[in-house]
N, CA, C and O atoms as a Tripos MOL2 file, in Angstrom:
@<TRIPOS>MOLECULE
protein
  260   259    65     0     0
PROTEIN
NO_CHARGES

@<TRIPOS>ATOM
      1 N          13.0830    0.3200   -9.5210 N.3       1 UNK1
      2 CA         12.8660   -1.0330   -9.9770 C.3       1 UNK1
      3 C          11.6010   -1.5640   -9.3130 C.2       1 UNK1
      4 O          11.4260   -1.4470   -8.1000 O.2       1 UNK1
      5 N          10.7510   -2.1300  -10.0960 N.am      2 UNK2
      6 CA          9.5080   -2.7110   -9.5950 C.3       2 UNK2
      7 C           9.6270   -4.2240   -9.7270 C.2       2 UNK2
      8 O           9.7610   -4.7490  -10.8320 O.2       2 UNK2
      9 N           9.5770   -4.9160   -8.5990 N.am      3 UNK3
     10 CA          9.6590   -6.3750   -8.6190 C.3       3 UNK3
     11 C           8.2870   -7.0200   -8.6190 C.2       3 UNK3
     12 O           8.1210   -8.1420   -9.0970 O.2       3 UNK3
     13 N           7.3220   -6.3240   -8.0930 N.am      4 UNK4
     14 CA          5.9670   -6.8470   -8.0640 C.3       4 UNK4
     15 C           5.0310   -5.6570   -8.1770 C.2       4 UNK4
     16 O           5.3170   -4.5900   -7.6330 O.2       4 UNK4
     17 N           3.9330   -5.8220   -8.8670 N.am      5 UNK5
     18 CA          2.9730   -4.7300   -9.0070 C.3       5 UNK5
     19 C           3.1570   -3.9250  -10.2820 C.2       5 UNK5
     20 O           2.7410   -2.7680  -10.3510 O.2       5 UNK5
     21 N           3.7760   -4.5280  -11.2930 N.am      6 UNK6
     22 CA          3.9770   -3.8210  -12.5490 C.3       6 UNK6
     23 C           2.6590   -3.3760  -13.1550 C.2       6 UNK6
     24 O           2.5690   -2.2880  -13.7230 O.2       6 UNK6
     25 N           1.6300   -4.2180  -13.0360 N.am      7 UNK7
     26 CA          0.3250   -3.8670  -13.5930 C.3       7 UNK7
     27 C          -0.2290   -2.6130  -12.9180 C.2       7 UNK7
     28 O          -0.8280   -1.7690  -13.5840 O.2       7 UNK7
     29 N          -0.0380   -2.4810  -11.6180 N.am      8 UNK8
     30 CA         -0.5000   -1.2950  -10.8990 C.3       8 UNK8
     31 C           0.2980   -0.0630  -11.3390 C.2       8 UNK8
     32 O          -0.2650    1.0210  -11.4910 O.2       8 UNK8
     33 N           1.5900   -0.2290  -11.5390 N.am      9 UNK9
     34 CA          2.4360    0.8790  -11.9840 C.3       9 UNK9
     35 C           2.0190    1.3690  -13.3680 C.2       9 UNK9
     36 O           2.0210    2.5710  -13.6340 O.2       9 UNK9
     37 N           1.6650    0.4370  -14.2410 N.am     10 UNK10
     38 CA          1.2350    0.8170  -15.5950 C.3      10 UNK10
     39 C          -0.0740    1.5960  -15.5430 C.2      10 UNK10
     40 O          -0.2330    2.5900  -16.2510 O.2      10 UNK10
     41 N          -1.0120    1.1490  -14.7080 N.am     11 UNK11
     42 CA         -2.2950    1.8450  -14.5920 C.3      11 UNK11
     43 C          -2.0950    3.2460  -14.0250 C.2      11 UNK11
     44 O          -2.6900    4.2020  -14.5210 O.2      11 UNK11
     45 N          -1.2660    3.3790  -12.9970 N.am     12 UNK12
     46 CA         -0.9890    4.7020  -12.4200 C.3      12 UNK12
     47 C          -0.3120    5.6110  -13.4370 C.2      12 UNK12
     48 O          -0.6370    6.7960  -13.5200 O.2      12 UNK12
     49 N           0.6270    5.0680  -14.2140 N.am     13 UNK13
     50 CA          1.2980    5.8580  -15.2480 C.3      13 UNK13
     51 C           0.2970    6.3090  -16.3060 C.2      13 UNK13
     52 O           0.3570    7.4450  -16.7750 O.2      13 UNK13
     53 N          -0.6150    5.4290  -16.6800 N.am     14 UNK14
     54 CA         -1.6250    5.7720  -17.6780 C.3      14 UNK14
     55 C          -2.5700    6.8570  -17.1490 C.2      14 UNK14
     56 O          -2.8920    7.8040  -17.8660 O.2      14 UNK14
     57 N          -3.0090    6.7200  -15.9080 N.am     15 UNK15
     58 CA         -3.9710    7.6600  -15.3420 C.3      15 UNK15
     59 C          -3.3560    9.0090  -14.9770 C.2      15 UNK15
     60 O          -3.9680   10.0540  -15.2020 O.2      15 UNK15
     61 N          -2.1420    8.9880  -14.4140 N.am     16 UNK16
     62 CA         -1.5730   10.2050  -13.8370 C.3      16 UNK16
     63 C          -0.2900   10.6770  -14.4890 C.2      16 UNK16
     64 O           0.1980   11.7550  -14.1520 O.2      16 UNK16
     65 N           0.2710    9.9130  -15.4060 N.am     17 UNK17
     66 CA          1.5210   10.2980  -16.0490 C.3      17 UNK17
     67 C           2.7210    9.6160  -15.3940 C.2      17 UNK17
     68 O           2.6160    9.0400  -14.3120 O.2      17 UNK17
     69 N           3.8530    9.6960  -16.0730 N.am     18 UNK18
     70 CA          5.0460    8.9900  -15.6180 C.3      18 UNK18
     71 C           5.7040    9.6300  -14.4060 C.2      18 UNK18
     72 O           6.5000    8.9760  -13.7320 O.2      18 UNK18
     73 N           5.3980   10.8840  -14.1070 N.am     19 UNK19
     74 CA          6.0360   11.5780  -12.9850 C.3      19 UNK19
     75 C           5.2250   11.5140  -11.6990 C.2      19 UNK19
     76 O           5.5720   12.1850  -10.7270 O.2      19 UNK19
     77 N           4.1660   10.7330  -11.6650 N.am     20 UNK20
     78 CA          3.3150   10.6160  -10.4940 C.3      20 UNK20
     79 C           4.0460    9.8760   -9.3830 C.2      20 UNK20
     80 O           4.6660    8.8430   -9.6360 O.2      20 UNK20
     81 N           3.9840   10.3830   -8.1690 N.am     21 UNK21
     82 CA          4.6630    9.7520   -7.0340 C.3      21 UNK21
     83 C           3.6380    9.1350   -6.0910 C.2      21 UNK21
     84 O           2.5710    9.7020   -5.8560 O.2      21 UNK21
     85 N           3.9790    7.9670   -5.5540 N.am     22 UNK22
     86 CA          3.1200    7.2660   -4.6060 C.3      22 UNK22
     87 C           3.9530    6.8520   -3.3970 C.2      22 UNK22
     88 O           5.1780    6.7590   -3.4760 O.2      22 UNK22
     89 N           3.2720    6.6040   -2.2760 N.am     23 UNK23
     90 CA          3.9510    6.0680   -1.1080 C.3      23 UNK23
     91 C           4.0960    4.5660   -1.2880 C.2      23 UNK23
     92 O           3.2110    3.9100   -1.8370 O.2      23 UNK23
     93 N           5.1960    4.0330   -0.8310 N.am     24 UNK24
     94 CA          5.4390    2.6040   -0.9870 C.3      24 UNK24
     95 C           5.8290    1.9800    0.3420 C.2      24 UNK24
     96 O           6.2460    2.6700    1.2730 O.2      24 UNK24
     97 N           5.6880    0.6790    0.4130 N.am     25 UNK25
     98 CA          6.2290   -0.1120    1.5120 C.3      25 UNK25
     99 C           7.3240   -0.9950    0.9240 C.2      25 UNK25
    100 O           7.1310   -1.6180   -0.1200 O.2      25 UNK25
    101 N           8.4490   -1.0450    1.5810 N.am     26 UNK26
    102 CA          9.5340   -1.9130    1.1260 C.3      26 UNK26
    103 C           9.4670   -3.2200    1.8930 C.2      26 UNK26
    104 O           9.4960   -3.2360    3.1230 O.2      26 UNK26
    105 N           9.3770   -4.3080    1.1560 N.am     27 UNK27
    106 CA          9.3860   -5.6370    1.7470 C.3      27 UNK27
    107 C          10.7380   -6.2700    1.4680 C.2      27 UNK27
    108 O          11.3030   -6.0960    0.3880 O.2      27 UNK27
    109 N          11.2400   -6.9850    2.4190 N.am     28 UNK28
    110 CA         12.5030   -7.6950    2.2720 C.3      28 UNK28
    111 C          12.2210   -9.1800    2.4080 C.2      28 UNK28
    112 O          11.4610   -9.5940    3.2830 O.2      28 UNK28
    113 N          12.8270   -9.9780    1.5500 N.am     29 UNK29
    114 CA         12.5640  -11.4060    1.5080 C.3      29 UNK29
    115 C          13.7890  -12.1800    1.9690 C.2      29 UNK29
    116 O          14.9200  -11.8600    1.6010 O.2      29 UNK29
    117 N          13.5440  -13.2190    2.7920 N.am     30 UNK30
    118 CA         14.6220  -14.0730    3.2690 C.3      30 UNK30
    119 C          14.0300  -15.4250    3.6440 C.2      30 UNK30
    120 O          13.1020  -15.4940    4.4500 O.2      30 UNK30
    121 N          14.5520  -16.4830    3.0730 N.am     31 UNK31
    122 CA         14.1340  -17.8500    3.3960 C.3      31 UNK31
    123 C          12.6210  -18.0390    3.3060 C.2      31 UNK31
    124 O          11.9980  -18.4960    4.2650 O.2      31 UNK31
    125 N          12.0360  -17.6980    2.1820 N.am     32 UNK32
    126 CA         10.6050  -17.8550    1.9050 C.3      32 UNK32
    127 C           9.7150  -17.0610    2.8610 C.2      32 UNK32
    128 O           8.5210  -17.3400    2.9650 O.2      32 UNK32
    129 N          10.2730  -16.0910    3.5480 N.am     33 UNK33
    130 CA          9.4980  -15.2190    4.4210 C.3      33 UNK33
    131 C           9.7470  -13.7810    3.9930 C.2      33 UNK33
    132 O          10.7900  -13.4650    3.4200 O.2      33 UNK33
    133 N           8.8010  -12.9320    4.2690 N.am     34 UNK34
    134 CA          9.0090  -11.5190    3.9740 C.3      34 UNK34
    135 C           8.7290  -10.7060    5.2310 C.2      34 UNK34
    136 O           7.9660  -11.1180    6.1050 O.2      34 UNK34
    137 N           9.3440   -9.5810    5.2940 N.am     35 UNK35
    138 CA          9.1140   -8.6730    6.4080 C.3      35 UNK35
    139 C           9.2670   -7.2450    5.9310 C.2      35 UNK35
    140 O           9.9120   -6.9780    4.9170 O.2      35 UNK35
    141 N           8.6740   -6.3470    6.6620 N.am     36 UNK36
    142 CA          8.7660   -4.9230    6.3560 C.3      36 UNK36
    143 C           9.8780   -4.3460    7.2080 C.2      36 UNK36
    144 O           9.8900   -4.5180    8.4270 O.2      36 UNK36
    145 N          10.8100   -3.6620    6.5660 N.am     37 UNK37
    146 CA         11.8820   -3.0400    7.3330 C.3      37 UNK37
    147 C          11.2520   -2.0580    8.2980 C.2      37 UNK37
    148 O          10.4860   -1.1810    7.8970 O.2      37 UNK37
    149 N          11.5690   -2.2060    9.5450 N.am     38 UNK38
    150 CA         10.9100   -1.4230   10.5820 C.3      38 UNK38
    151 C          11.5440   -0.0400   10.7000 C.2      38 UNK38
    152 O          12.5150    0.1530   11.4320 O.2      38 UNK38
    153 N          10.9920    0.8960    9.9830 N.am     39 UNK39
    154 CA         11.3970    2.2840   10.1640 C.3      39 UNK39
    155 C          10.1440    3.1480   10.2210 C.2      39 UNK39
    156 O           9.0450    2.6700    9.9390 O.2      39 UNK39
    157 N          10.3010    4.3760   10.5740 N.am     40 UNK40
    158 CA          9.1440    5.2320   10.8240 C.3      40 UNK40
    159 C           8.2670    5.4050    9.5910 C.2      40 UNK40
    160 O           7.0420    5.3600    9.7040 O.2      40 UNK40
    161 N           8.8640    5.6020    8.4130 N.am     41 UNK41
    162 CA          8.0650    5.8300    7.2100 C.3      41 UNK41
    163 C           7.1760    4.6310    6.8960 C.2      41 UNK41
    164 O           5.9920    4.7970    6.6060 O.2      41 UNK41
    165 N           7.7390    3.4240    6.9500 N.am     42 UNK42
    166 CA          6.9350    2.2340    6.6720 C.3      42 UNK42
    167 C           5.8340    2.0620    7.7060 C.2      42 UNK42
    168 O           4.7100    1.7000    7.3600 O.2      42 UNK42
    169 N           6.1430    2.3150    8.9650 N.am     43 UNK43
    170 CA          5.1470    2.1920   10.0210 C.3      43 UNK43
    171 C           4.0160    3.1860    9.8140 C.2      43 UNK43
    172 O           2.8460    2.8370    9.9690 O.2      43 UNK43
    173 N           4.3490    4.3920    9.4720 N.am     44 UNK44
    174 CA          3.3480    5.4370    9.2330 C.3      44 UNK44
    175 C           2.4630    5.0740    8.0380 C.2      44 UNK44
    176 O           1.2420    5.2080    8.1120 O.2      44 UNK44
    177 N           3.0570    4.6240    6.9590 N.am     45 UNK45
    178 CA          2.3030    4.2590    5.7580 C.3      45 UNK45
    179 C           1.3820    3.0790    6.0470 C.2      45 UNK45
    180 O           0.2120    3.0930    5.6670 O.2      45 UNK45
    181 N           1.9140    2.0520    6.7230 N.am     46 UNK46
    182 CA          1.1150    0.8690    7.0220 C.3      46 UNK46
    183 C          -0.0390    1.2030    7.9540 C.2      46 UNK46
    184 O          -1.1550    0.7250    7.7490 O.2      46 UNK46
    185 N           0.2110    2.0180    8.9770 N.am     47 UNK47
    186 CA         -0.8430    2.4050    9.9250 C.3      47 UNK47
    187 C          -1.9420    3.1780    9.2150 C.2      47 UNK47
    188 O          -3.1260    2.9340    9.4470 O.2      47 UNK47
    189 N          -1.5580    4.1000    8.3600 N.am     48 UNK48
    190 CA         -2.5340    4.8890    7.5980 C.3      48 UNK48
    191 C          -3.3680    3.9690    6.7100 C.2      48 UNK48
    192 O          -4.5880    4.1210    6.6480 O.2      48 UNK48
    193 N          -2.7380    3.0210    6.0240 N.am     49 UNK49
    194 CA         -3.4390    2.0800    5.1530 C.3      49 UNK49
    195 C          -4.4120    1.2240    5.9680 C.2      49 UNK49
    196 O          -5.5640    1.0450    5.5730 O.2      49 UNK49
    197 N          -3.9480    0.6970    7.0990 N.am     50 UNK50
    198 CA         -4.7710   -0.1700    7.9370 C.3      50 UNK50
    199 C          -5.9810    0.5770    8.4920 C.2      50 UNK50
    200 O          -7.0990    0.0620    8.4480 O.2      50 UNK50
    201 N          -5.7680    1.7840    9.0120 N.am     51 UNK51
    202 CA         -6.8800    2.5640    9.5680 C.3      51 UNK51
    203 C          -7.8990    2.9200    8.4960 C.2      51 UNK51
    204 O          -9.0990    2.9510    8.7690 O.2      51 UNK51
    205 N          -7.4420    3.1850    7.2940 N.am     52 UNK52
    206 CA         -8.3590    3.4790    6.1890 C.3      52 UNK52
    207 C          -9.2300    2.2630    5.8890 C.2      52 UNK52
    208 O         -10.4350    2.4000    5.6770 O.2      52 UNK52
    209 N          -8.6230    1.0660    5.8700 N.am     53 UNK53
    210 CA         -9.3820   -0.1620    5.6230 C.3      53 UNK53
    211 C         -10.4250   -0.3930    6.7210 C.2      53 UNK53
    212 O         -11.5680   -0.7460    6.4290 O.2      53 UNK53
    213 N         -10.0360   -0.1940    7.9760 N.am     54 UNK54
    214 CA        -10.9630   -0.3680    9.0950 C.3      54 UNK54
    215 C         -12.1010    0.6310    8.9940 C.2      54 UNK54
    216 O         -13.2610    0.2690    9.1870 O.2      54 UNK54
    217 N         -11.7840    1.8870    8.6940 N.am     55 UNK55
    218 CA        -12.8000    2.9310    8.5720 C.3      55 UNK55
    219 C         -13.8180    2.5870    7.4820 C.2      55 UNK55
    220 O         -15.0240    2.7100    7.6950 O.2      55 UNK55
    221 N         -13.3340    2.1580    6.3250 N.am     56 UNK56
    222 CA        -14.2340    1.8200    5.2120 C.3      56 UNK56
    223 C         -15.1340    0.6450    5.5920 C.2      56 UNK56
    224 O         -16.3310    0.6540    5.3060 O.2      56 UNK56
    225 N         -14.5510   -0.3670    6.2390 N.am     57 UNK57
    226 CA        -15.3420   -1.5310    6.6470 C.3      57 UNK57
    227 C         -16.4000   -1.1410    7.6800 C.2      57 UNK57
    228 O         -17.5500   -1.5670    7.5740 O.2      57 UNK57
    229 N         -16.0280   -0.3430    8.6670 N.am     58 UNK58
    230 CA        -16.9840    0.0880    9.6980 C.3      58 UNK58
    231 C         -18.0830    0.9630    9.0880 C.2      58 UNK58
    232 O         -19.2490    0.8570    9.4690 O.2      58 UNK58
    233 N         -17.7130    1.8130    8.1550 N.am     59 UNK59
    234 CA        -18.6930    2.6680    7.4840 C.3      59 UNK59
    235 C         -19.7190    1.8140    6.7420 C.2      59 UNK59
    236 O         -20.9140    2.1110    6.7630 O.2      59 UNK59
    237 N         -19.2460    0.7470    6.0840 N.am     60 UNK60
    238 CA        -20.1220   -0.1650    5.3690 C.3      60 UNK60
    239 C         -21.0590   -0.8870    6.3200 C.2      60 UNK60
    240 O         -22.2470   -1.0310    6.0280 O.2      60 UNK60
    241 N         -20.5420   -1.3440    7.4570 N.am     61 UNK61
    242 CA        -21.3530   -2.0570    8.4490 C.3      61 UNK61
    243 C         -22.4330   -1.1410    9.0200 C.2      61 UNK61
    244 O         -23.5890   -1.5430    9.1530 O.2      61 UNK61
    245 N         -22.0590    0.0690    9.3480 N.am     62 UNK62
    246 CA        -23.0110    1.0210    9.9320 C.3      62 UNK62
    247 C         -24.0880    1.4100    8.9380 C.2      62 UNK62
    248 O         -25.2540    1.5370    9.3110 O.2      62 UNK62
    249 N         -23.7190    1.6020    7.6800 N.am     63 UNK63
    250 CA        -24.7030    2.0190    6.6740 C.3      63 UNK63
    251 C         -25.6960    0.9020    6.3510 C.2      63 UNK63
    252 O         -26.8010    1.1880    5.8890 O.2      63 UNK63
    253 N         -25.3360   -0.3500    6.5810 N.am     64 UNK64
    254 CA        -26.2320   -1.4790    6.3100 C.3      64 UNK64
    255 C         -27.2450   -1.6750    7.4410 C.2      64 UNK64
    256 O         -28.2490   -2.3610    7.2460 O.2      64 UNK64
    257 N         -27.0090   -1.0990    8.5970 N.am     65 UNK65
    258 CA        -27.9460   -1.2620    9.7300 C.3      65 UNK65
    259 C         -29.1430   -0.3730    9.6180 C.2      65 UNK65
    260 O         -30.0130   -0.3970   10.4890 O.2      65 UNK65
@<TRIPOS>BOND
     1     1     2 1
     2     2     3 1
     3     3     4 2
     4     3     5 am
     5     5     6 1
     6     6     7 1
     7     7     8 2
     8     7     9 am
     9     9    10 1
    10    10    11 1
    11    11    12 2
    12    11    13 am
    13    13    14 1
    14    14    15 1
    15    15    16 2
    16    15    17 am
    17    17    18 1
    18    18    19 1
    19    19    20 2
    20    19    21 am
    21    21    22 1
    22    22    23 1
    23    23    24 2
    24    23    25 am
    25    25    26 1
    26    26    27 1
    27    27    28 2
    28    27    29 am
    29    29    30 1
    30    30    31 1
    31    31    32 2
    32    31    33 am
    33    33    34 1
    34    34    35 1
    35    35    36 2
    36    35    37 am
    37    37    38 1
    38    38    39 1
    39    39    40 2
    40    39    41 am
    41    41    42 1
    42    42    43 1
    43    43    44 2
    44    43    45 am
    45    45    46 1
    46    46    47 1
    47    47    48 2
    48    47    49 am
    49    49    50 1
    50    50    51 1
    51    51    52 2
    52    51    53 am
    53    53    54 1
    54    54    55 1
    55    55    56 2
    56    55    57 am
    57    57    58 1
    58    58    59 1
    59    59    60 2
    60    59    61 am
    61    61    62 1
    62    62    63 1
    63    63    64 2
    64    63    65 am
    65    65    66 1
    66    66    67 1
    67    67    68 2
    68    67    69 am
    69    69    70 1
    70    70    71 1
    71    71    72 2
    72    71    73 am
    73    73    74 1
    74    74    75 1
    75    75    76 2
    76    75    77 am
    77    77    78 1
    78    78    79 1
    79    79    80 2
    80    79    81 am
    81    81    82 1
    82    82    83 1
    83    83    84 2
    84    83    85 am
    85    85    86 1
    86    86    87 1
    87    87    88 2
    88    87    89 am
    89    89    90 1
    90    90    91 1
    91    91    92 2
    92    91    93 am
    93    93    94 1
    94    94    95 1
    95    95    96 2
    96    95    97 am
    97    97    98 1
    98    98    99 1
    99    99   100 2
   100    99   101 am
   101   101   102 1
   102   102   103 1
   103   103   104 2
   104   103   105 am
   105   105   106 1
   106   106   107 1
   107   107   108 2
   108   107   109 am
   109   109   110 1
   110   110   111 1
   111   111   112 2
   112   111   113 am
   113   113   114 1
   114   114   115 1
   115   115   116 2
   116   115   117 am
   117   117   118 1
   118   118   119 1
   119   119   120 2
   120   119   121 am
   121   121   122 1
   122   122   123 1
   123   123   124 2
   124   123   125 am
   125   125   126 1
   126   126   127 1
   127   127   128 2
   128   127   129 am
   129   129   130 1
   130   130   131 1
   131   131   132 2
   132   131   133 am
   133   133   134 1
   134   134   135 1
   135   135   136 2
   136   135   137 am
   137   137   138 1
   138   138   139 1
   139   139   140 2
   140   139   141 am
   141   141   142 1
   142   142   143 1
   143   143   144 2
   144   143   145 am
   145   145   146 1
   146   146   147 1
   147   147   148 2
   148   147   149 am
   149   149   150 1
   150   150   151 1
   151   151   152 2
   152   151   153 am
   153   153   154 1
   154   154   155 1
   155   155   156 2
   156   155   157 am
   157   157   158 1
   158   158   159 1
   159   159   160 2
   160   159   161 am
   161   161   162 1
   162   162   163 1
   163   163   164 2
   164   163   165 am
   165   165   166 1
   166   166   167 1
   167   167   168 2
   168   167   169 am
   169   169   170 1
   170   170   171 1
   171   171   172 2
   172   171   173 am
   173   173   174 1
   174   174   175 1
   175   175   176 2
   176   175   177 am
   177   177   178 1
   178   178   179 1
   179   179   180 2
   180   179   181 am
   181   181   182 1
   182   182   183 1
   183   183   184 2
   184   183   185 am
   185   185   186 1
   186   186   187 1
   187   187   188 2
   188   187   189 am
   189   189   190 1
   190   190   191 1
   191   191   192 2
   192   191   193 am
   193   193   194 1
   194   194   195 1
   195   195   196 2
   196   195   197 am
   197   197   198 1
   198   198   199 1
   199   199   200 2
   200   199   201 am
   201   201   202 1
   202   202   203 1
   203   203   204 2
   204   203   205 am
   205   205   206 1
   206   206   207 1
   207   207   208 2
   208   207   209 am
   209   209   210 1
   210   210   211 1
   211   211   212 2
   212   211   213 am
   213   213   214 1
   214   214   215 1
   215   215   216 2
   216   215   217 am
   217   217   218 1
   218   218   219 1
   219   219   220 2
   220   219   221 am
   221   221   222 1
   222   222   223 1
   223   223   224 2
   224   223   225 am
   225   225   226 1
   226   226   227 1
   227   227   228 2
   228   227   229 am
   229   229   230 1
   230   230   231 1
   231   231   232 2
   232   231   233 am
   233   233   234 1
   234   234   235 1
   235   235   236 2
   236   235   237 am
   237   237   238 1
   238   238   239 1
   239   239   240 2
   240   239   241 am
   241   241   242 1
   242   242   243 1
   243   243   244 2
   244   243   245 am
   245   245   246 1
   246   246   247 1
   247   247   248 2
   248   247   249 am
   249   249   250 1
   250   250   251 1
   251   251   252 2
   252   251   253 am
   253   253   254 1
   254   254   255 1
   255   255   256 2
   256   255   257 am
   257   257   258 1
   258   258   259 1
   259   259   260 2
@<TRIPOS>SUBSTRUCTURE
     1 UNK1         2 RESIDUE 1 A UNK
     2 UNK2         6 RESIDUE 1 A UNK
     3 UNK3        10 RESIDUE 1 A UNK
     4 UNK4        14 RESIDUE 1 A UNK
     5 UNK5        18 RESIDUE 1 A UNK
     6 UNK6        22 RESIDUE 1 A UNK
     7 UNK7        26 RESIDUE 1 A UNK
     8 UNK8        30 RESIDUE 1 A UNK
     9 UNK9        34 RESIDUE 1 A UNK
    10 UNK10       38 RESIDUE 1 A UNK
    11 UNK11       42 RESIDUE 1 A UNK
    12 UNK12       46 RESIDUE 1 A UNK
    13 UNK13       50 RESIDUE 1 A UNK
    14 UNK14       54 RESIDUE 1 A UNK
    15 UNK15       58 RESIDUE 1 A UNK
    16 UNK16       62 RESIDUE 1 A UNK
    17 UNK17       66 RESIDUE 1 A UNK
    18 UNK18       70 RESIDUE 1 A UNK
    19 UNK19       74 RESIDUE 1 A UNK
    20 UNK20       78 RESIDUE 1 A UNK
    21 UNK21       82 RESIDUE 1 A UNK
    22 UNK22       86 RESIDUE 1 A UNK
    23 UNK23       90 RESIDUE 1 A UNK
    24 UNK24       94 RESIDUE 1 A UNK
    25 UNK25       98 RESIDUE 1 A UNK
    26 UNK26      102 RESIDUE 1 A UNK
    27 UNK27      106 RESIDUE 1 A UNK
    28 UNK28      110 RESIDUE 1 A UNK
    29 UNK29      114 RESIDUE 1 A UNK
    30 UNK30      118 RESIDUE 1 A UNK
    31 UNK31      122 RESIDUE 1 A UNK
    32 UNK32      126 RESIDUE 1 A UNK
    33 UNK33      130 RESIDUE 1 A UNK
    34 UNK34      134 RESIDUE 1 A UNK
    35 UNK35      138 RESIDUE 1 A UNK
    36 UNK36      142 RESIDUE 1 A UNK
    37 UNK37      146 RESIDUE 1 A UNK
    38 UNK38      150 RESIDUE 1 A UNK
    39 UNK39      154 RESIDUE 1 A UNK
    40 UNK40      158 RESIDUE 1 A UNK
    41 UNK41      162 RESIDUE 1 A UNK
    42 UNK42      166 RESIDUE 1 A UNK
    43 UNK43      170 RESIDUE 1 A UNK
    44 UNK44      174 RESIDUE 1 A UNK
    45 UNK45      178 RESIDUE 1 A UNK
    46 UNK46      182 RESIDUE 1 A UNK
    47 UNK47      186 RESIDUE 1 A UNK
    48 UNK48      190 RESIDUE 1 A UNK
    49 UNK49      194 RESIDUE 1 A UNK
    50 UNK50      198 RESIDUE 1 A UNK
    51 UNK51      202 RESIDUE 1 A UNK
    52 UNK52      206 RESIDUE 1 A UNK
    53 UNK53      210 RESIDUE 1 A UNK
    54 UNK54      214 RESIDUE 1 A UNK
    55 UNK55      218 RESIDUE 1 A UNK
    56 UNK56      222 RESIDUE 1 A UNK
    57 UNK57      226 RESIDUE 1 A UNK
    58 UNK58      230 RESIDUE 1 A UNK
    59 UNK59      234 RESIDUE 1 A UNK
    60 UNK60      238 RESIDUE 1 A UNK
    61 UNK61      242 RESIDUE 1 A UNK
    62 UNK62      246 RESIDUE 1 A UNK
    63 UNK63      250 RESIDUE 1 A UNK
    64 UNK64      254 RESIDUE 1 A UNK
    65 UNK65      258 RESIDUE 1 A UNK
């Protein structure tokens, strides 16, 4: 079940087919706040995503100098 990101799911299905698998983060909502269930898989996925963003930003900064 996809509660948010249907547009992204449609694009991935179009590009890679319906059997394509992706890593996900599960968010849980309570009282207008959201949090990520703290387990190893979510932590690993989030860390990988964050480091990739930092790397791309640093690469851009260095290449502009």
